[in-house]
mmCIF file of the N, C-alpha and C atoms, coordinates in Angstrom:
data_MODEL
# 
_entry.id   MODEL 
# 
loop_
_atom_site.group_PDB 
_atom_site.id 
_atom_site.type_symbol 
_atom_site.label_atom_id 
_atom_site.label_alt_id 
_atom_site.label_comp_id 
_atom_site.label_asym_id 
_atom_site.label_entity_id 
_atom_site.label_seq_id 
_atom_site.pdbx_PDB_ins_code 
_atom_site.Cartn_x 
_atom_site.Cartn_y 
_atom_site.Cartn_z 
_atom_site.occupancy 
_atom_site.B_iso_or_equiv 
_atom_site.pdbx_formal_charge 
_atom_site.auth_seq_id 
_atom_site.auth_comp_id 
_atom_site.auth_asym_id 
_atom_site.auth_atom_id 
_atom_site.pdbx_PDB_model_num 
ATOM 1   N N  . MET A 1 1  ? 110.107 80.440  105.105 1.00 0.00 ? 1  MET A N  1 
ATOM 2   C CA . MET A 1 1  ? 110.725 80.980  103.843 1.00 0.00 ? 1  MET A CA 1 
ATOM 3   C C  . MET A 1 1  ? 110.608 82.470  104.295 1.00 0.00 ? 1  MET A C  1 
ATOM 4   N N  . LEU A 1 2  ? 111.603 83.308  104.054 1.00 0.00 ? 2  LEU A N  1 
ATOM 5   C CA . LEU A 1 2  ? 112.191 84.710  104.625 1.00 0.00 ? 2  LEU A CA 1 
ATOM 6   C C  . LEU A 1 2  ? 111.922 85.438  103.401 1.00 0.00 ? 2  LEU A C  1 
ATOM 7   N N  . ASN A 1 3  ? 110.862 86.435  102.902 1.00 0.00 ? 3  ASN A N  1 
ATOM 8   C CA . ASN A 1 3  ? 110.967 87.032  101.642 1.00 0.00 ? 3  ASN A CA 1 
ATOM 9   C C  . ASN A 1 3  ? 110.969 88.574  102.645 1.00 0.00 ? 3  ASN A C  1 
ATOM 10  N N  . ILE A 1 4  ? 112.058 89.274  101.381 1.00 0.00 ? 4  ILE A N  1 
ATOM 11  C CA . ILE A 1 4  ? 112.059 90.966  101.512 1.00 0.00 ? 4  ILE A CA 1 
ATOM 12  C C  . ILE A 1 4  ? 111.592 91.566  100.402 1.00 0.00 ? 4  ILE A C  1 
ATOM 13  N N  . ALA A 1 5  ? 111.257 92.412  100.494 1.00 0.00 ? 5  ALA A N  1 
ATOM 14  C CA . ALA A 1 5  ? 111.190 93.534  99.365  1.00 0.00 ? 5  ALA A CA 1 
ATOM 15  C C  . ALA A 1 5  ? 111.876 94.987  99.592  1.00 0.00 ? 5  ALA A C  1 
ATOM 16  N N  . ILE A 1 6  ? 112.305 95.255  98.995  1.00 0.00 ? 6  ILE A N  1 
ATOM 17  C CA . ILE A 1 6  ? 113.184 96.741  99.127  1.00 0.00 ? 6  ILE A CA 1 
ATOM 18  C C  . ILE A 1 6  ? 112.256 97.272  98.186  1.00 0.00 ? 6  ILE A C  1 
ATOM 19  N N  . ASP A 1 7  ? 111.395 98.157  98.686  1.00 0.00 ? 7  ASP A N  1 
ATOM 20  C CA . ASP A 1 7  ? 110.372 99.326  97.670  1.00 0.00 ? 7  ASP A CA 1 
ATOM 21  C C  . ASP A 1 7  ? 111.252 100.312 97.006  1.00 0.00 ? 7  ASP A C  1 
ATOM 22  N N  . HIS A 1 8  ? 111.937 100.998 98.244  1.00 0.00 ? 8  HIS A N  1 
ATOM 23  C CA . HIS A 1 8  ? 113.109 102.144 97.909  1.00 0.00 ? 8  HIS A CA 1 
ATOM 24  C C  . HIS A 1 8  ? 114.521 102.124 98.449  1.00 0.00 ? 8  HIS A C  1 
ATOM 25  N N  . LEU A 1 9  ? 115.308 102.420 97.558  1.00 0.00 ? 9  LEU A N  1 
ATOM 26  C CA . LEU A 1 9  ? 116.779 102.681 98.190  1.00 0.00 ? 9  LEU A CA 1 
ATOM 27  C C  . LEU A 1 9  ? 117.095 104.007 97.639  1.00 0.00 ? 9  LEU A C  1 
ATOM 28  N N  . ILE A 1 10 ? 117.172 104.660 98.610  1.00 0.00 ? 10 ILE A N  1 
ATOM 29  C CA . ILE A 1 10 ? 117.848 105.715 98.516  1.00 0.00 ? 10 ILE A CA 1 
ATOM 30  C C  . ILE A 1 10 ? 119.402 106.239 98.991  1.00 0.00 ? 10 ILE A C  1 
ATOM 31  N N  . ILE A 1 11 ? 119.689 106.488 97.558  1.00 0.00 ? 11 ILE A N  1 
ATOM 32  C CA . ILE A 1 11 ? 121.123 106.750 97.526  1.00 0.00 ? 11 ILE A CA 1 
ATOM 33  C C  . ILE A 1 11 ? 121.437 108.410 97.356  1.00 0.00 ? 11 ILE A C  1 
ATOM 34  N N  . GLN A 1 12 ? 122.093 109.198 98.405  1.00 0.00 ? 12 GLN A N  1 
ATOM 35  C CA . GLN A 1 12 ? 122.222 110.588 98.352  1.00 0.00 ? 12 GLN A CA 1 
ATOM 36  C C  . GLN A 1 12 ? 123.725 110.663 97.624  1.00 0.00 ? 12 GLN A C  1 
ATOM 37  N N  . GLY A 1 13 ? 123.934 111.917 96.782  1.00 0.00 ? 13 GLY A N  1 
ATOM 38  C CA . GLY A 1 13 ? 125.357 112.337 96.800  1.00 0.00 ? 13 GLY A CA 1 
ATOM 39  C C  . GLY A 1 13 ? 126.145 111.729 95.845  1.00 0.00 ? 13 GLY A C  1 
ATOM 40  N N  . MET A 1 14 ? 125.552 110.728 94.865  1.00 0.00 ? 14 MET A N  1 
ATOM 41  C CA . MET A 1 14 ? 126.335 109.932 93.715  1.00 0.00 ? 14 MET A CA 1 
ATOM 42  C C  . MET A 1 14 ? 125.090 110.177 92.211  1.00 0.00 ? 14 MET A C  1 
ATOM 43  N N  . ASP A 1 15 ? 126.144 109.994 91.597  1.00 0.00 ? 15 ASP A N  1 
ATOM 44  C CA . ASP A 1 15 ? 125.332 110.365 90.316  1.00 0.00 ? 15 ASP A CA 1 
ATOM 45  C C  . ASP A 1 15 ? 125.689 108.958 89.220  1.00 0.00 ? 15 ASP A C  1 
ATOM 46  N N  . MET A 1 16 ? 124.621 108.145 89.381  1.00 0.00 ? 16 MET A N  1 
ATOM 47  C CA . MET A 1 16 ? 125.174 106.905 88.144  1.00 0.00 ? 16 MET A CA 1 
ATOM 48  C C  . MET A 1 16 ? 124.223 106.553 87.233  1.00 0.00 ? 16 MET A C  1 
ATOM 49  N N  . THR A 1 17 ? 124.455 105.908 85.987  1.00 0.00 ? 17 THR A N  1 
ATOM 50  C CA . THR A 1 17 ? 123.917 105.891 85.058  1.00 0.00 ? 17 THR A CA 1 
ATOM 51  C C  . THR A 1 17 ? 122.784 104.487 85.397  1.00 0.00 ? 17 THR A C  1 
ATOM 52  N N  . ARG A 1 18 ? 122.028 104.186 83.991  1.00 0.00 ? 18 ARG A N  1 
ATOM 53  C CA . ARG A 1 18 ? 120.715 103.581 84.388  1.00 0.00 ? 18 ARG A CA 1 
ATOM 54  C C  . ARG A 1 18 ? 122.035 101.864 84.536  1.00 0.00 ? 18 ARG A C  1 
ATOM 55  N N  . HIS A 1 19 ? 122.589 101.851 83.848  1.00 0.00 ? 19 HIS A N  1 
ATOM 56  C CA . HIS A 1 19 ? 123.686 100.574 83.821  1.00 0.00 ? 19 HIS A CA 1 
ATOM 57  C C  . HIS A 1 19 ? 123.763 100.174 85.364  1.00 0.00 ? 19 HIS A C  1 
ATOM 58  N N  . GLU A 1 20 ? 124.559 101.353 85.460  1.00 0.00 ? 20 GLU A N  1 
ATOM 59  C CA . GLU A 1 20 ? 125.419 101.250 86.931  1.00 0.00 ? 20 GLU A CA 1 
ATOM 60  C C  . GLU A 1 20 ? 124.257 101.101 87.910  1.00 0.00 ? 20 GLU A C  1 
ATOM 61  N N  . ARG A 1 21 ? 122.752 101.819 87.798  1.00 0.00 ? 21 ARG A N  1 
ATOM 62  C CA . ARG A 1 21 ? 122.286 101.309 89.050  1.00 0.00 ? 21 ARG A CA 1 
ATOM 63  C C  . ARG A 1 21 ? 121.574 100.031 88.945  1.00 0.00 ? 21 ARG A C  1 
ATOM 64  N N  . ARG A 1 22 ? 121.338 99.602  87.655  1.00 0.00 ? 22 ARG A N  1 
ATOM 65  C CA . ARG A 1 22 ? 121.045 98.098  87.732  1.00 0.00 ? 22 ARG A CA 1 
ATOM 66  C C  . ARG A 1 22 ? 122.500 96.825  88.248  1.00 0.00 ? 22 ARG A C  1 
ATOM 67  N N  . LEU A 1 23 ? 123.382 97.500  88.052  1.00 0.00 ? 23 LEU A N  1 
ATOM 68  C CA . LEU A 1 23 ? 124.741 96.594  88.631  1.00 0.00 ? 23 LEU A CA 1 
ATOM 69  C C  . LEU A 1 23 ? 124.226 96.481  90.099  1.00 0.00 ? 23 LEU A C  1 
ATOM 70  N N  . LEU A 1 24 ? 123.966 97.625  90.297  1.00 0.00 ? 24 LEU A N  1 
ATOM 71  C CA . LEU A 1 24 ? 124.319 98.151  92.002  1.00 0.00 ? 24 LEU A CA 1 
ATOM 72  C C  . LEU A 1 24 ? 122.984 97.230  92.432  1.00 0.00 ? 24 LEU A C  1 
ATOM 73  N N  . GLN A 1 25 ? 121.817 97.342  92.134  1.00 0.00 ? 25 GLN A N  1 
ATOM 74  C CA . GLN A 1 25 ? 120.772 96.606  92.315  1.00 0.00 ? 25 GLN A CA 1 
ATOM 75  C C  . GLN A 1 25 ? 120.827 94.843  92.377  1.00 0.00 ? 25 GLN A C  1 
ATOM 76  N N  . ALA A 1 26 ? 121.481 94.481  91.372  1.00 0.00 ? 26 ALA A N  1 
ATOM 77  C CA . ALA A 1 26 ? 122.286 93.015  91.016  1.00 0.00 ? 26 ALA A CA 1 
ATOM 78  C C  . ALA A 1 26 ? 123.240 92.734  92.349  1.00 0.00 ? 26 ALA A C  1 
ATOM 79  N N  . GLU A 1 27 ? 123.725 93.425  92.841  1.00 0.00 ? 27 GLU A N  1 
ATOM 80  C CA . GLU A 1 27 ? 124.900 93.117  93.923  1.00 0.00 ? 27 GLU A CA 1 
ATOM 81  C C  . GLU A 1 27 ? 124.318 93.344  95.105  1.00 0.00 ? 27 GLU A C  1 
ATOM 82  N N  . VAL A 1 28 ? 123.075 94.370  95.245  1.00 0.00 ? 28 VAL A N  1 
ATOM 83  C CA . VAL A 1 28 ? 122.616 94.593  96.901  1.00 0.00 ? 28 VAL A CA 1 
ATOM 84  C C  . VAL A 1 28 ? 121.624 93.051  96.895  1.00 0.00 ? 28 VAL A C  1 
ATOM 85  N N  . GLU A 1 29 ? 121.172 92.936  95.649  1.00 0.00 ? 29 GLU A N  1 
ATOM 86  C CA . GLU A 1 29 ? 119.939 91.557  95.985  1.00 0.00 ? 29 GLU A CA 1 
ATOM 87  C C  . GLU A 1 29 ? 121.102 90.290  96.287  1.00 0.00 ? 29 GLU A C  1 
ATOM 88  N N  . ALA A 1 30 ? 122.082 89.948  95.386  1.00 0.00 ? 30 ALA A N  1 
ATOM 89  C CA . ALA A 1 30 ? 122.406 88.804  95.707  1.00 0.00 ? 30 ALA A CA 1 
ATOM 90  C C  . ALA A 1 30 ? 123.414 88.631  96.772  1.00 0.00 ? 30 ALA A C  1 
ATOM 91  N N  . THR A 1 31 ? 124.056 89.684  97.525  1.00 0.00 ? 31 THR A N  1 
ATOM 92  C CA . THR A 1 31 ? 124.878 90.266  98.464  1.00 0.00 ? 31 THR A CA 1 
ATOM 93  C C  . THR A 1 31 ? 123.697 89.585  99.931  1.00 0.00 ? 31 THR A C  1 
ATOM 94  N N  . LEU A 1 32 ? 122.876 90.211  99.639  1.00 0.00 ? 32 LEU A N  1 
ATOM 95  C CA . LEU A 1 32 ? 121.941 90.255  101.050 1.00 0.00 ? 32 LEU A CA 1 
ATOM 96  C C  . LEU A 1 32 ? 121.278 88.862  100.894 1.00 0.00 ? 32 LEU A C  1 
ATOM 97  N N  . ARG A 1 33 ? 121.227 88.320  99.405  1.00 0.00 ? 33 ARG A N  1 
ATOM 98  C CA . ARG A 1 33 ? 120.686 87.016  99.687  1.00 0.00 ? 33 ARG A CA 1 
ATOM 99  C C  . ARG A 1 33 ? 121.590 85.857  100.241 1.00 0.00 ? 33 ARG A C  1 
ATOM 100 N N  . ASP A 1 34 ? 123.108 86.212  99.954  1.00 0.00 ? 34 ASP A N  1 
ATOM 101 C CA . ASP A 1 34 ? 124.129 85.345  100.678 1.00 0.00 ? 34 ASP A CA 1 
ATOM 102 C C  . ASP A 1 34 ? 124.365 85.373  102.344 1.00 0.00 ? 34 ASP A C  1 
ATOM 103 N N  . LEU A 1 35 ? 124.252 86.905  102.463 1.00 0.00 ? 35 LEU A N  1 
ATOM 104 C CA . LEU A 1 35 ? 123.871 87.214  103.981 1.00 0.00 ? 35 LEU A CA 1 
ATOM 105 C C  . LEU A 1 35 ? 123.039 86.274  105.058 1.00 0.00 ? 35 LEU A C  1 
ATOM 106 N N  . LEU A 1 36 ? 121.739 86.400  104.253 1.00 0.00 ? 36 LEU A N  1 
ATOM 107 C CA . LEU A 1 36 ? 120.464 85.762  105.012 1.00 0.00 ? 36 LEU A CA 1 
ATOM 108 C C  . LEU A 1 36 ? 120.636 84.136  104.509 1.00 0.00 ? 36 LEU A C  1 
ATOM 109 N N  . ALA A 1 37 ? 121.200 83.745  103.868 1.00 0.00 ? 37 ALA A N  1 
ATOM 110 C CA . ALA A 1 37 ? 121.484 82.285  103.807 1.00 0.00 ? 37 ALA A CA 1 
ATOM 111 C C  . ALA A 1 37 ? 122.239 81.886  104.678 1.00 0.00 ? 37 ALA A C  1 
ATOM 112 N N  . GLN A 1 38 ? 123.300 82.237  105.415 1.00 0.00 ? 38 GLN A N  1 
ATOM 113 C CA . GLN A 1 38 ? 124.162 81.950  106.255 1.00 0.00 ? 38 GLN A CA 1 
ATOM 114 C C  . GLN A 1 38 ? 123.529 81.588  107.418 1.00 0.00 ? 38 GLN A C  1 
ATOM 115 N N  . PRO A 1 39 ? 123.982 80.285  107.803 1.00 0.00 ? 39 PRO A N  1 
ATOM 116 C CA . PRO A 1 39 ? 123.060 79.516  109.319 1.00 0.00 ? 39 PRO A CA 1 
ATOM 117 C C  . PRO A 1 39 ? 123.095 80.583  110.375 1.00 0.00 ? 39 PRO A C  1 
ATOM 118 N N  . GLY A 1 40 ? 121.951 80.768  110.873 1.00 0.00 ? 40 GLY A N  1 
ATOM 119 C CA . GLY A 1 40 ? 121.563 81.471  111.925 1.00 0.00 ? 40 GLY A CA 1 
ATOM 120 C C  . GLY A 1 40 ? 121.127 82.959  111.736 1.00 0.00 ? 40 GLY A C  1 
ATOM 121 N N  . ALA A 1 41 ? 121.504 83.037  110.253 1.00 0.00 ? 41 ALA A N  1 
ATOM 122 C CA . ALA A 1 41 ? 120.822 84.581  109.990 1.00 0.00 ? 41 ALA A CA 1 
ATOM 123 C C  . ALA A 1 41 ? 119.162 84.726  110.276 1.00 0.00 ? 41 ALA A C  1 
ATOM 124 N N  . ALA A 1 42 ? 118.502 83.974  109.673 1.00 0.00 ? 42 ALA A N  1 
ATOM 125 C CA . ALA A 1 42 ? 117.071 84.486  109.960 1.00 0.00 ? 42 ALA A CA 1 
ATOM 126 C C  . ALA A 1 42 ? 116.311 84.719  110.887 1.00 0.00 ? 42 ALA A C  1 
ATOM 127 N N  . GLY A 1 43 ? 117.338 83.669  112.256 1.00 0.00 ? 43 GLY A N  1 
ATOM 128 C CA . GLY A 1 43 ? 116.930 83.929  113.124 1.00 0.00 ? 43 GLY A CA 1 
ATOM 129 C C  . GLY A 1 43 ? 117.443 85.268  114.117 1.00 0.00 ? 43 GLY A C  1 
ATOM 130 N N  . ASN A 1 44 ? 118.126 85.930  113.442 1.00 0.00 ? 44 ASN A N  1 
ATOM 131 C CA . ASN A 1 44 ? 118.524 87.355  114.113 1.00 0.00 ? 44 ASN A CA 1 
ATOM 132 C C  . ASN A 1 44 ? 117.336 88.472  113.683 1.00 0.00 ? 44 ASN A C  1 
ATOM 133 N N  . ILE A 1 45 ? 116.375 87.907  112.722 1.00 0.00 ? 45 ILE A N  1 
ATOM 134 C CA . ILE A 1 45 ? 115.484 88.688  111.861 1.00 0.00 ? 45 ILE A CA 1 
ATOM 135 C C  . ILE A 1 45 ? 114.246 88.714  112.577 1.00 0.00 ? 45 ILE A C  1 
ATOM 136 N N  . SER A 1 46 ? 114.212 87.240  113.339 1.00 0.00 ? 46 SER A N  1 
ATOM 137 C CA . SER A 1 46 ? 113.021 86.978  113.277 1.00 0.00 ? 46 SER A CA 1 
ATOM 138 C C  . SER A 1 46 ? 111.757 87.235  114.150 1.00 0.00 ? 46 SER A C  1 
ATOM 139 N N  . SER A 1 47 ? 112.520 88.226  114.873 1.00 0.00 ? 47 SER A N  1 
ATOM 140 C CA . SER A 1 47 ? 111.026 89.161  115.218 1.00 0.00 ? 47 SER A CA 1 
ATOM 141 C C  . SER A 1 47 ? 110.556 90.494  114.530 1.00 0.00 ? 47 SER A C  1 
ATOM 142 N N  . LEU A 1 48 ? 111.380 90.565  113.364 1.00 0.00 ? 48 LEU A N  1 
ATOM 143 C CA . LEU A 1 48 ? 110.455 91.372  112.589 1.00 0.00 ? 48 LEU A CA 1 
ATOM 144 C C  . LEU A 1 48 ? 109.487 90.812  111.544 1.00 0.00 ? 48 LEU A C  1 
ATOM 145 N N  . SER A 1 49 ? 107.823 91.668  111.459 1.00 0.00 ? 49 SER A N  1 
ATOM 146 C CA . SER A 1 49 ? 107.074 90.903  110.991 1.00 0.00 ? 49 SER A CA 1 
ATOM 147 C C  . SER A 1 49 ? 107.023 91.752  109.786 1.00 0.00 ? 49 SER A C  1 
ATOM 148 N N  . SER A 1 50 ? 106.319 92.664  109.450 1.00 0.00 ? 50 SER A N  1 
ATOM 149 C CA . SER A 1 50 ? 106.800 93.743  108.486 1.00 0.00 ? 50 SER A CA 1 
ATOM 150 C C  . SER A 1 50 ? 106.902 95.185  109.035 1.00 0.00 ? 50 SER A C  1 
ATOM 151 N N  . ALA A 1 51 ? 108.355 95.373  109.041 1.00 0.00 ? 51 ALA A N  1 
ATOM 152 C CA . ALA A 1 51 ? 108.612 96.817  109.122 1.00 0.00 ? 51 ALA A CA 1 
ATOM 153 C C  . ALA A 1 51 ? 108.679 97.182  107.895 1.00 0.00 ? 51 ALA A C  1 
ATOM 154 N N  . ARG A 1 52 ? 107.873 98.952  108.611 1.00 0.00 ? 52 ARG A N  1 
ATOM 155 C CA . ARG A 1 52 ? 108.234 99.702  107.173 1.00 0.00 ? 52 ARG A CA 1 
ATOM 156 C C  . ARG A 1 52 ? 109.079 100.168 106.952 1.00 0.00 ? 52 ARG A C  1 
ATOM 157 N N  . ARG A 1 53 ? 110.536 100.333 107.504 1.00 0.00 ? 53 ARG A N  1 
ATOM 158 C CA . ARG A 1 53 ? 111.392 101.289 107.273 1.00 0.00 ? 53 ARG A CA 1 
ATOM 159 C C  . ARG A 1 53 ? 112.904 100.714 108.353 1.00 0.00 ? 53 ARG A C  1 
ATOM 160 N N  . ILE A 1 54 ? 114.050 100.034 107.538 1.00 0.00 ? 54 ILE A N  1 
ATOM 161 C CA . ILE A 1 54 ? 114.806 99.464  107.714 1.00 0.00 ? 54 ILE A CA 1 
ATOM 162 C C  . ILE A 1 54 ? 115.843 101.109 107.443 1.00 0.00 ? 54 ILE A C  1 
ATOM 163 N N  . LEU A 1 55 ? 116.888 101.226 109.132 1.00 0.00 ? 55 LEU A N  1 
ATOM 164 C CA . LEU A 1 55 ? 117.960 102.265 108.576 1.00 0.00 ? 55 LEU A CA 1 
ATOM 165 C C  . LEU A 1 55 ? 118.994 101.408 108.910 1.00 0.00 ? 55 LEU A C  1 
ATOM 166 N N  . GLY A 1 56 ? 119.610 101.247 107.427 1.00 0.00 ? 56 GLY A N  1 
ATOM 167 C CA . GLY A 1 56 ? 121.174 101.040 107.447 1.00 0.00 ? 56 GLY A CA 1 
ATOM 168 C C  . GLY A 1 56 ? 122.333 101.837 108.164 1.00 0.00 ? 56 GLY A C  1 
ATOM 169 N N  . GLU A 1 57 ? 123.251 101.366 108.307 1.00 0.00 ? 57 GLU A N  1 
ATOM 170 C CA . GLU A 1 57 ? 124.547 102.188 108.821 1.00 0.00 ? 57 GLU A CA 1 
ATOM 171 C C  . GLU A 1 57 ? 124.969 102.941 107.455 1.00 0.00 ? 57 GLU A C  1 
ATOM 172 N N  . ALA A 1 58 ? 125.821 104.003 107.968 1.00 0.00 ? 58 ALA A N  1 
ATOM 173 C CA . ALA A 1 58 ? 126.647 104.762 107.149 1.00 0.00 ? 58 ALA A CA 1 
ATOM 174 C C  . ALA A 1 58 ? 127.386 104.396 106.120 1.00 0.00 ? 58 ALA A C  1 
ATOM 175 N N  . ILE A 1 59 ? 127.512 104.576 105.238 1.00 0.00 ? 59 ILE A N  1 
ATOM 176 C CA . ILE A 1 59 ? 128.463 104.074 104.165 1.00 0.00 ? 59 ILE A CA 1 
ATOM 177 C C  . ILE A 1 59 ? 129.232 104.715 103.767 1.00 0.00 ? 59 ILE A C  1 
ATOM 178 N N  . HIS A 1 60 ? 130.872 104.956 103.903 1.00 0.00 ? 60 HIS A N  1 
ATOM 179 C CA . HIS A 1 60 ? 131.794 105.824 103.783 1.00 0.00 ? 60 HIS A CA 1 
ATOM 180 C C  . HIS A 1 60 ? 132.435 104.806 102.148 1.00 0.00 ? 60 HIS A C  1 
ATOM 181 N N  . GLN A 1 61 ? 132.545 105.368 101.426 1.00 0.00 ? 61 GLN A N  1 
ATOM 182 C CA . GLN A 1 61 ? 133.310 104.877 100.024 1.00 0.00 ? 61 GLN A CA 1 
ATOM 183 C C  . GLN A 1 61 ? 134.649 105.273 99.990  1.00 0.00 ? 61 GLN A C  1 
ATOM 184 N N  . ARG A 1 62 ? 135.736 104.091 99.928  1.00 0.00 ? 62 ARG A N  1 
ATOM 185 C CA . ARG A 1 62 ? 136.925 104.229 99.890  1.00 0.00 ? 62 ARG A CA 1 
ATOM 186 C C  . ARG A 1 62 ? 137.288 104.287 98.513  1.00 0.00 ? 62 ARG A C  1 
ATOM 187 N N  . PRO A 1 63 ? 138.392 105.157 98.288  1.00 0.00 ? 63 PRO A N  1 
ATOM 188 C CA . PRO A 1 63 ? 138.639 105.306 96.883  1.00 0.00 ? 63 PRO A CA 1 
ATOM 189 C C  . PRO A 1 63 ? 138.945 103.799 96.061  1.00 0.00 ? 63 PRO A C  1 
ATOM 190 N N  . GLN A 1 64 ? 139.563 103.055 96.895  1.00 0.00 ? 64 GLN A N  1 
ATOM 191 C CA . GLN A 1 64 ? 140.112 101.922 96.439  1.00 0.00 ? 64 GLN A CA 1 
ATOM 192 C C  . GLN A 1 64 ? 138.761 100.957 95.871  1.00 0.00 ? 64 GLN A C  1 
ATOM 193 N N  . GLU A 1 65 ? 137.804 101.007 96.600  1.00 0.00 ? 65 GLU A N  1 
ATOM 194 C CA . GLU A 1 65 ? 136.420 100.577 96.517  1.00 0.00 ? 65 GLU A CA 1 
ATOM 195 C C  . GLU A 1 65 ? 135.483 101.275 95.589  1.00 0.00 ? 65 GLU A C  1 
ATOM 196 N N  . THR A 1 66 ? 135.845 101.535 94.622  1.00 0.00 ? 66 THR A N  1 
ATOM 197 C CA . THR A 1 66 ? 134.447 102.543 94.139  1.00 0.00 ? 66 THR A CA 1 
ATOM 198 C C  . THR A 1 66 ? 133.579 101.156 92.747  1.00 0.00 ? 66 THR A C  1 
ATOM 199 N N  . GLY A 1 67 ? 132.728 101.726 92.570  1.00 0.00 ? 67 GLY A N  1 
ATOM 200 C CA . GLY A 1 67 ? 131.900 101.378 91.587  1.00 0.00 ? 67 GLY A CA 1 
ATOM 201 C C  . GLY A 1 67 ? 130.587 100.621 91.898  1.00 0.00 ? 67 GLY A C  1 
ATOM 202 N N  . PRO A 1 68 ? 129.616 100.168 91.459  1.00 0.00 ? 68 PRO A N  1 
ATOM 203 C CA . PRO A 1 68 ? 128.239 99.647  91.574  1.00 0.00 ? 68 PRO A CA 1 
ATOM 204 C C  . PRO A 1 68 ? 128.366 98.276  92.609  1.00 0.00 ? 68 PRO A C  1 
ATOM 205 N N  . ALA A 1 69 ? 129.436 97.640  91.945  1.00 0.00 ? 69 ALA A N  1 
ATOM 206 C CA . ALA A 1 69 ? 129.476 96.373  93.187  1.00 0.00 ? 69 ALA A CA 1 
ATOM 207 C C  . ALA A 1 69 ? 130.332 96.580  94.331  1.00 0.00 ? 69 ALA A C  1 
ATOM 208 N N  . SER A 1 70 ? 130.932 97.305  93.957  1.00 0.00 ? 70 SER A N  1 
ATOM 209 C CA . SER A 1 70 ? 131.504 97.389  95.933  1.00 0.00 ? 70 SER A CA 1 
ATOM 210 C C  . SER A 1 70 ? 130.227 98.037  96.625  1.00 0.00 ? 70 SER A C  1 
ATOM 211 N N  . LEU A 1 71 ? 129.666 98.954  95.791  1.00 0.00 ? 71 LEU A N  1 
ATOM 212 C CA . LEU A 1 71 ? 128.771 99.772  96.594  1.00 0.00 ? 71 LEU A CA 1 
ATOM 213 C C  . LEU A 1 71 ? 127.598 99.130  97.418  1.00 0.00 ? 71 LEU A C  1 
ATOM 214 N N  . GLY A 1 72 ? 127.325 98.232  96.276  1.00 0.00 ? 72 GLY A N  1 
ATOM 215 C CA . GLY A 1 72 ? 126.623 97.056  96.490  1.00 0.00 ? 72 GLY A CA 1 
ATOM 216 C C  . GLY A 1 72 ? 126.345 96.430  97.373  1.00 0.00 ? 72 GLY A C  1 
ATOM 217 N N  . LYS A 1 73 ? 127.765 95.627  97.549  1.00 0.00 ? 73 LYS A N  1 
ATOM 218 C CA . LYS A 1 73 ? 128.412 94.747  98.884  1.00 0.00 ? 73 LYS A CA 1 
ATOM 219 C C  . LYS A 1 73 ? 127.937 95.560  100.295 1.00 0.00 ? 73 LYS A C  1 
ATOM 220 N N  . GLN A 1 74 ? 128.194 96.858  100.275 1.00 0.00 ? 74 GLN A N  1 
ATOM 221 C CA . GLN A 1 74 ? 128.322 97.586  101.186 1.00 0.00 ? 74 GLN A CA 1 
ATOM 222 C C  . GLN A 1 74 ? 126.876 97.772  101.561 1.00 0.00 ? 74 GLN A C  1 
ATOM 223 N N  . ILE A 1 75 ? 126.081 98.219  100.493 1.00 0.00 ? 75 ILE A N  1 
ATOM 224 C CA . ILE A 1 75 ? 124.750 98.713  101.030 1.00 0.00 ? 75 ILE A CA 1 
ATOM 225 C C  . ILE A 1 75 ? 123.861 97.764  101.761 1.00 0.00 ? 75 ILE A C  1 
ATOM 226 N N  . ALA A 1 76 ? 124.211 96.299  100.802 1.00 0.00 ? 76 ALA A N  1 
ATOM 227 C CA . ALA A 1 76 ? 123.803 94.923  101.224 1.00 0.00 ? 76 ALA A CA 1 
ATOM 228 C C  . ALA A 1 76 ? 123.986 94.754  102.602 1.00 0.00 ? 76 ALA A C  1 
ATOM 229 N N  . THR A 1 77 ? 125.435 94.633  103.412 1.00 0.00 ? 77 THR A N  1 
ATOM 230 C CA . THR A 1 77 ? 125.308 94.897  104.308 1.00 0.00 ? 77 THR A CA 1 
ATOM 231 C C  . THR A 1 77 ? 124.824 95.625  105.305 1.00 0.00 ? 77 THR A C  1 
ATOM 232 N N  . SER A 1 78 ? 125.088 96.873  105.031 1.00 0.00 ? 78 SER A N  1 
ATOM 233 C CA . SER A 1 78 ? 124.270 97.955  106.320 1.00 0.00 ? 78 SER A CA 1 
ATOM 234 C C  . SER A 1 78 ? 122.805 97.478  106.164 1.00 0.00 ? 78 SER A C  1 
ATOM 235 N N  . VAL A 1 79 ? 122.207 96.908  105.398 1.00 0.00 ? 79 VAL A N  1 
ATOM 236 C CA . VAL A 1 79 ? 120.349 96.414  105.656 1.00 0.00 ? 79 VAL A CA 1 
ATOM 237 C C  . VAL A 1 79 ? 120.630 95.557  106.046 1.00 0.00 ? 79 VAL A C  1 
ATOM 238 N N  . TYR A 1 80 ? 121.455 94.477  105.749 1.00 0.00 ? 80 TYR A N  1 
ATOM 239 C CA . TYR A 1 80 ? 121.393 93.332  106.874 1.00 0.00 ? 80 TYR A CA 1 
ATOM 240 C C  . TYR A 1 80 ? 121.683 93.397  108.451 1.00 0.00 ? 80 TYR A C  1 
ATOM 241 N N  . HIS A 1 81 ? 122.666 94.694  108.353 1.00 0.00 ? 81 HIS A N  1 
ATOM 242 C CA . HIS A 1 81 ? 122.743 94.999  110.097 1.00 0.00 ? 81 HIS A CA 1 
ATOM 243 C C  . HIS A 1 81 ? 122.011 95.524  110.505 1.00 0.00 ? 81 HIS A C  1 
ATOM 244 N N  . GLY A 1 82 ? 121.178 96.680  109.909 1.00 0.00 ? 82 GLY A N  1 
ATOM 245 C CA . GLY A 1 82 ? 119.848 97.229  109.910 1.00 0.00 ? 82 GLY A CA 1 
ATOM 246 C C  . GLY A 1 82 ? 118.769 96.034  110.416 1.00 0.00 ? 82 GLY A C  1 
ATOM 247 N N  . LEU A 1 83 ? 118.827 95.280  109.803 1.00 0.00 ? 83 LEU A N  1 
ATOM 248 C CA . LEU A 1 83 ? 117.607 94.046  110.216 1.00 0.00 ? 83 LEU A CA 1 
ATOM 249 C C  . LEU A 1 83 ? 117.642 93.486  111.368 1.00 0.00 ? 83 LEU A C  1 
ATOM 250 N N  . ALA A 1 84 ? 119.175 93.333  111.642 1.00 0.00 ? 84 ALA A N  1 
ATOM 251 C CA . ALA A 1 84 ? 119.690 92.477  112.985 1.00 0.00 ? 84 ALA A CA 1 
ATOM 252 C C  . ALA A 1 84 ? 119.254 93.370  114.378 1.00 0.00 ? 84 ALA A C  1 
ATOM 253 N N  . LYS A 1 85 ? 118.824 94.512  113.937 1.00 0.00 ? 85 LYS A N  1 
ATOM 254 C CA . LYS A 1 85 ? 118.920 95.483  115.116 1.00 0.00 ? 85 LYS A CA 1 
ATOM 255 C C  . LYS A 1 85 ? 117.823 95.032  115.892 1.00 0.00 ? 85 LYS A C  1 
# 
């Protein structure tokens, strides 16, 4: 079983309402769960025991991909790639 806890997620340069933050959080969780459920995904990060910090890739939001759901998917993908490094 794999258990990942994200204590802090720092997003700079965006002003979001409480509702938008909740939507963003839900999308990050759902997308990360889906990515980690893919066959072989756990093997990519099995060397991590208790990483204190994961640095994800930079995210550049495109005008056609705005909103908490789109941003949440991008953040989850960035975190996943950070875990796999």
